[in-house]
TORPA-4810 file (N, C-alpha, C, O; in nm, 3 decimals):
<nodes>
NODE_1_25.981_5.363_5.512_25.979_5.434_5.385_26.107_5.513_5.366_26.178_5.544_5.462_M
NODE_2_26.134_5.545_5.243_26.256_5.617_5.209_26.237_5.769_5.213_26.325_5.843_5.171_A
NODE_3_26.123_5.814_5.262_26.099_5.959_5.269_26.035_5.994_5.402_25.979_5.909_5.471_F
NODE_4_26.044_6.121_5.436_25.994_6.175_5.562_25.840_6.180_5.560_25.782_6.264_5.491_D
NODE_5_25.778_6.092_5.634_25.630_6.085_5.638_25.569_6.212_5.698_25.462_6.256_5.656_E
NODE_6_25.637_6.271_5.796_25.586_6.395_5.857_25.584_6.508_5.754_25.489_6.585_5.747_H
NODE_7_25.690_6.517_5.673_25.694_6.618_5.568_25.584_6.591_5.465_25.522_6.684_5.414_L
NODE_8_25.559_6.464_5.436_25.451_6.430_5.342_25.317_6.479_5.396_25.236_6.534_5.321_A
NODE_9_25.293_6.461_5.524_25.168_6.510_5.585_25.159_6.662_5.578_25.053_6.717_5.549_D
NODE_10_25.270_6.728_5.603_25.272_6.875_5.595_25.242_6.922_5.452_25.170_7.021_5.433_R
NODE_11_25.296_6.852_5.353_25.267_6.889_5.214_25.121_6.866_5.180_25.059_6.948_5.112_L
NODE_12_25.066_6.756_5.227_24.923_6.729_5.202_24.836_6.840_5.259_24.741_6.885_5.195_R
NODE_13_24.869_6.885_5.379_24.793_6.992_5.443_24.806_7.121_5.363_24.707_7.190_5.339_I
NODE_14_24.928_7.154_5.322_24.951_7.277_5.246_24.873_7.274_5.115_24.808_7.373_5.080_S
NODE_15_24.880_7.164_5.043_24.808_7.153_4.916_24.656_7.157_4.937_24.583_7.217_4.858_L
NODE_16_24.610_7.094_5.044_24.466_7.096_5.073_24.421_7.239_5.107_24.317_7.284_5.060_K
NODE_17_24.501_7.309_5.188_24.468_7.447_5.224_24.461_7.537_5.101_24.384_7.633_5.097_D
NODE_18_24.543_7.506_5.001_24.545_7.585_4.877_24.442_7.533_4.776_24.432_7.583_4.665_K
NODE_19_24.367_7.432_4.818_24.261_7.371_4.737_24.315_7.320_4.603_24.256_7.343_4.497_Q
NODE_20_24.427_7.251_4.611_24.492_7.196_4.492_24.462_7.047_4.483_24.478_6.974_4.581_V
NODE_21_24.420_7.003_4.366_24.400_6.860_4.342_24.534_6.802_4.301_24.604_6.858_4.217_Q
NODE_22_24.569_6.689_4.359_24.698_6.627_4.331_24.688_6.476_4.338_24.591_6.421_4.392_Y
NODE_23_24.788_6.411_4.285_24.800_6.265_4.292_24.940_6.236_4.345_25.038_6.296_4.301_V
NODE_24_24.948_6.144_4.439_25.077_6.105_4.495_25.131_5.986_4.418_25.058_5.892_4.386_E
NODE_25_25.261_5.991_4.389_25.328_5.878_4.321_25.462_5.854_4.387_25.539_5.947_4.412_K
NODE_26_25.489_5.728_4.413_25.621_5.693_4.464_25.714_5.684_4.344_25.692_5.607_4.252_K
NODE_27_25.818_5.764_4.348_25.916_5.765_4.240_26.047_5.825_4.288_26.049_5.898_4.387_M
NODE_28_26.154_5.793_4.219_26.288_5.843_4.251_26.327_5.815_4.396_26.398_5.894_4.458_M
NODE_29_26.281_5.705_4.449_26.315_5.669_4.586_26.243_5.752_4.690_26.279_5.748_4.807_G
NODE_30_26.143_5.825_4.649_26.070_5.912_4.740_25.923_5.920_4.702_25.866_5.824_4.651_G
NODE_31_25.865_6.034_4.727_25.723_6.057_4.700_25.709_6.186_4.622_25.765_6.289_4.660_L
NODE_32_25.633_6.182_4.512_25.608_6.301_4.431_25.461_6.335_4.434_25.375_6.247_4.439_C
NODE_33_25.433_6.463_4.431_25.297_6.513_4.424_25.279_6.569_4.284_25.345_6.665_4.244_F
NODE_34_25.189_6.506_4.210_25.162_6.543_4.072_25.041_6.636_4.069_24.937_6.608_4.129_M
NODE_35_25.056_6.748_3.999_24.947_6.844_3.981_24.926_6.860_3.831_25.021_6.890_3.758_V
NODE_36_24.806_6.840_3.784_24.775_6.845_3.640_24.864_6.749_3.561_24.915_6.784_3.454_D
NODE_37_24.883_6.629_3.615_24.964_6.524_3.551_25.111_6.562_3.533_25.179_6.506_3.448_D
NODE_38_25.160_6.657_3.612_25.299_6.699_3.605_25.362_6.693_3.744_25.298_6.726_3.844_K
NODE_39_25.489_6.650_3.748_25.559_6.649_3.875_25.569_6.793_3.925_25.620_6.881_3.855_M
NODE_40_25.520_6.815_4.046_25.516_6.951_4.100_25.614_6.967_4.216_25.695_7.060_4.218_C
NODE_41_25.605_6.876_4.312_25.685_6.885_4.434_25.701_6.745_4.490_25.620_6.657_4.461_I
NODE_42_25.803_6.723_4.567_25.823_6.589_4.619_25.914_6.584_4.740_25.959_6.686_4.791_G
NODE_43_25.939_6.462_4.783_26.023_6.438_4.899_26.120_6.325_4.865_26.081_6.221_4.813_I
NODE_44_26.247_6.348_4.895_26.348_6.245_4.882_26.421_6.242_5.016_26.487_6.338_5.055_V
NODE_45_26.408_6.131_5.084_26.460_6.117_5.221_26.399_6.225_5.308_26.278_6.223_5.332_K
NODE_46_26.479_6.320_5.357_26.427_6.427_5.443_26.420_6.561_5.371_26.383_6.662_5.431_N
NODE_47_26.454_6.562_5.243_26.459_6.687_5.167_26.335_6.705_5.081_26.274_6.610_5.034_D
NODE_48_26.302_6.831_5.062_26.194_6.868_4.972_26.254_6.883_4.832_26.357_6.947_4.815_L
NODE_49_26.190_6.824_4.734_26.229_6.841_4.595_26.129_6.938_4.534_26.010_6.910_4.529_M
NODE_50_26.179_7.051_4.487_26.091_7.155_4.436_26.118_7.180_4.288_26.232_7.201_4.248_A
NODE_51_26.012_7.179_4.209_26.022_7.213_4.067_25.978_7.358_4.054_25.861_7.391_4.067_R
NODE_52_26.076_7.443_4.026_26.052_7.587_4.026_26.082_7.647_3.888_26.141_7.581_3.803_I
NODE_53_26.041_7.769_3.868_26.067_7.836_3.742_26.217_7.858_3.727_26.281_7.907_3.820_H
NODE_54_26.273_7.824_3.611_26.418_7.843_3.592_26.464_7.988_3.614_26.580_8.011_3.647_P
NODE_55_26.374_8.085_3.595_26.411_8.225_3.614_26.443_8.259_3.760_26.515_8.355_3.786_D
NODE_56_26.391_8.182_3.856_26.420_8.210_3.997_26.517_8.108_4.057_26.543_8.110_4.178_I
NODE_57_26.569_8.021_3.974_26.658_7.914_4.019_26.778_7.968_4.097_26.801_7.926_4.211_Y
NODE_58_26.853_8.059_4.039_26.974_8.112_4.104_26.939_8.184_4.234_27.010_8.170_4.333_E
NODE_59_26.833_8.260_4.233_26.789_8.333_4.353_26.757_8.234_4.465_26.796_8.256_4.580_Q
NODE_60_26.689_8.128_4.432_26.650_8.029_4.533_26.771_7.958_4.593_26.770_7.923_4.711_C
NODE_61_26.875_7.937_4.512_26.995_7.869_4.562_27.063_7.945_4.674_27.140_7.887_4.751_L
NODE_62_27.036_8.074_4.685_27.097_8.155_4.791_27.021_8.144_4.923_27.065_8.196_5.025_S
NODE_63_26.906_8.077_4.921_26.826_8.065_5.042_26.874_7.948_5.129_26.929_7.850_5.080_E
NODE_64_26.851_7.962_5.258_26.898_7.862_5.354_26.843_7.723_5.322_26.723_7.705_5.302_E
NODE_65_26.934_7.626_5.317_26.895_7.487_5.296_26.873_7.446_5.152_26.850_7.328_5.125_G
NODE_66_26.879_7.540_5.059_26.852_7.510_4.919_26.980_7.473_4.847_27.084_7.537_4.864_C
NODE_67_26.971_7.368_4.766_27.088_7.322_4.690_27.040_7.267_4.555_26.923_7.234_4.540_K
NODE_68_27.131_7.259_4.458_27.092_7.204_4.327_27.052_7.058_4.340_27.100_6.986_4.428_P
NODE_69_26.963_7.015_4.252_26.926_6.873_4.247_27.016_6.806_4.145_27.020_6.845_4.029_M
NODE_70_27.088_6.703_4.191_27.181_6.636_4.100_27.184_6.486_4.124_27.287_6.430_4.162_D
NODE_71_27.071_6.421_4.103_27.060_6.276_4.121_27.162_6.199_4.040_27.223_6.104_4.089_F
NODE_72_27.181_6.240_3.917_27.267_6.166_3.826_27.403_6.233_3.810_27.473_6.211_3.711_T
NODE_73_27.440_6.314_3.906_27.564_6.393_3.902_27.558_6.500_3.794_27.660_6.559_3.759_K
NODE_74_27.438_6.525_3.743_27.416_6.633_3.648_27.307_6.721_3.707_27.197_6.673_3.736_K
NODE_75_27.337_6.848_3.725_27.241_6.941_3.786_27.121_6.957_3.695_27.134_6.978_3.574_V
NODE_76_27.003_6.946_3.754_26.878_6.964_3.679_26.825_7.104_3.706_26.766_7.130_3.811_M
NODE_77_26.847_7.194_3.613_26.802_7.332_3.630_26.649_7.335_3.636_26.581_7.271_3.557_K
NODE_78_26.599_7.410_3.731_26.455_7.416_3.751_26.408_7.325_3.863_26.293_7.331_3.905_G
NODE_79_26.500_7.241_3.912_26.471_7.156_4.027_26.573_7.187_4.135_26.692_7.198_4.108_F
NODE_80_26.526_7.200_4.258_26.617_7.219_4.372_26.575_7.124_4.484_26.462_7.076_4.489_V
NODE_81_26.669_7.100_4.572_26.643_7.024_4.693_26.652_7.123_4.809_26.741_7.208_4.813_M
NODE_82_26.559_7.112_4.903_26.560_7.200_5.019_26.572_7.113_5.143_26.486_7.029_5.170_V
NODE_83_26.678_7.134_5.217_26.703_7.057_5.339_26.604_7.099_5.447_26.545_7.206_5.439_E
NODE_84_26.586_7.014_5.549_26.488_7.043_5.655_26.500_7.182_5.717_26.399_7.243_5.752_P
NODE_85_26.622_7.234_5.731_26.638_7.367_5.790_26.568_7.476_5.709_26.528_7.578_5.765_I
NODE_86_26.553_7.455_5.579_26.490_7.555_5.494_26.338_7.546_5.489_26.273_7.633_5.432_G
NODE_87_26.283_7.440_5.549_26.136_7.422_5.546_26.082_7.388_5.684_25.972_7.335_5.697_I
NODE_88_26.159_7.419_5.786_26.121_7.386_5.923_25.990_7.455_5.965_25.906_7.395_6.030_D
NODE_89_25.976_7.579_5.927_25.855_7.655_5.960_25.750_7.635_5.851_25.784_7.625_5.733_M
NODE_90_25.624_7.629_5.892_25.516_7.610_5.793_25.515_7.721_5.688_25.485_7.695_5.572_D
NODE_91_25.547_7.844_5.729_25.549_7.955_5.634_25.653_7.931_5.525_25.631_7.963_5.408_E
NODE_92_25.769_7.875_5.564_25.874_7.847_5.467_25.830_7.735_5.371_25.852_7.743_5.251_D
NODE_93_25.770_7.631_5.426_25.721_7.522_5.341_25.616_7.574_5.244_25.619_7.541_5.126_L
NODE_94_25.523_7.655_5.293_25.417_7.710_5.207_25.476_7.795_5.095_25.424_7.795_4.983_D
NODE_95_25.584_7.868_5.124_25.651_7.951_5.022_25.702_7.861_4.909_25.684_7.893_4.792_K
NODE_96_25.766_7.749_4.945_25.818_7.657_4.843_25.704_7.591_4.766_25.713_7.576_4.644_W
NODE_97_25.599_7.552_4.835_25.484_7.491_4.768_25.426_7.590_4.667_25.394_7.552_4.554_V
NODE_98_25.413_7.716_4.706_25.355_7.816_4.617_25.444_7.838_4.494_25.393_7.855_4.383_Q
NODE_99_25.575_7.839_4.514_25.666_7.853_4.400_25.646_7.739_4.300_25.645_7.761_4.179_R
NODE_100_25.630_7.619_4.352_25.608_7.503_4.265_25.475_7.513_4.192_25.466_7.483_4.073_C
NODE_101_25.373_7.554_4.264_25.240_7.569_4.202_25.240_7.680_4.098_25.173_7.669_3.995_L
NODE_102_25.315_7.788_4.124_25.322_7.899_4.028_25.385_7.854_3.897_25.345_7.899_3.789_D
NODE_103_25.485_7.764_3.905_25.552_7.718_3.784_25.475_7.606_3.714_25.490_7.588_3.593_F
NODE_104_25.394_7.533_3.786_25.328_7.414_3.732_25.257_7.436_3.599_25.270_7.352_3.510_N
NODE_105_25.183_7.546_3.579_25.116_7.564_3.449_25.213_7.574_3.332_25.175_7.546_3.218_P
NODE_106_25.338_7.612_3.357_25.437_7.627_3.251_25.522_7.502_3.232_25.592_7.489_3.132_F
NODE_107_25.517_7.412_3.328_25.600_7.291_3.324_25.550_7.196_3.215_25.430_7.189_3.186_A
NODE_108_25.644_7.125_3.156_25.607_7.027_3.054_25.573_6.895_3.121_25.639_6.853_3.217_K
NODE_109_25.472_6.831_3.071_25.433_6.700_3.123_25.516_6.593_3.056_25.544_6.599_2.936_S
NODE_110_25.556_6.495_3.134_25.628_6.381_3.075_25.533_6.264_3.052_25.575_6.153_3.020_S
NODE_111_25.405_6.291_3.069_25.303_6.187_3.051_25.298_6.141_2.907_25.292_6.222_2.814_K
NODE_112_25.301_6.011_2.890_25.293_5.953_2.755_25.151_5.967_2.703_25.054_5.945_2.775_K
NODE_113_25.140_6.003_2.575_25.007_6.022_2.515_24.975_5.907_2.423_24.868_5.904_2.363_K
</nodes>
């Protein structure tokens, strides 16, 4: 697979512990976890892809392992990539998961109606 299976298992555990219903979808060369039909969090190779509130975007970029998401050479504000060093500890991973879940109710769905 093109994504870190161990990280996927850790995300599943974190979401289950938080009693969050989600759907997994393979997309963007990795794995995305959809919450309320919206992309919430994902994995690309060994990095965590986090959809966070744009208001905390700059603050998050100063954290260890966090970098802008720029798949198309254009930075996507509100999305960051977190390298393994930034999510090595379960507490750190849970912090990122919670940030994504906190923003999810405000995120726009790209689901076709």
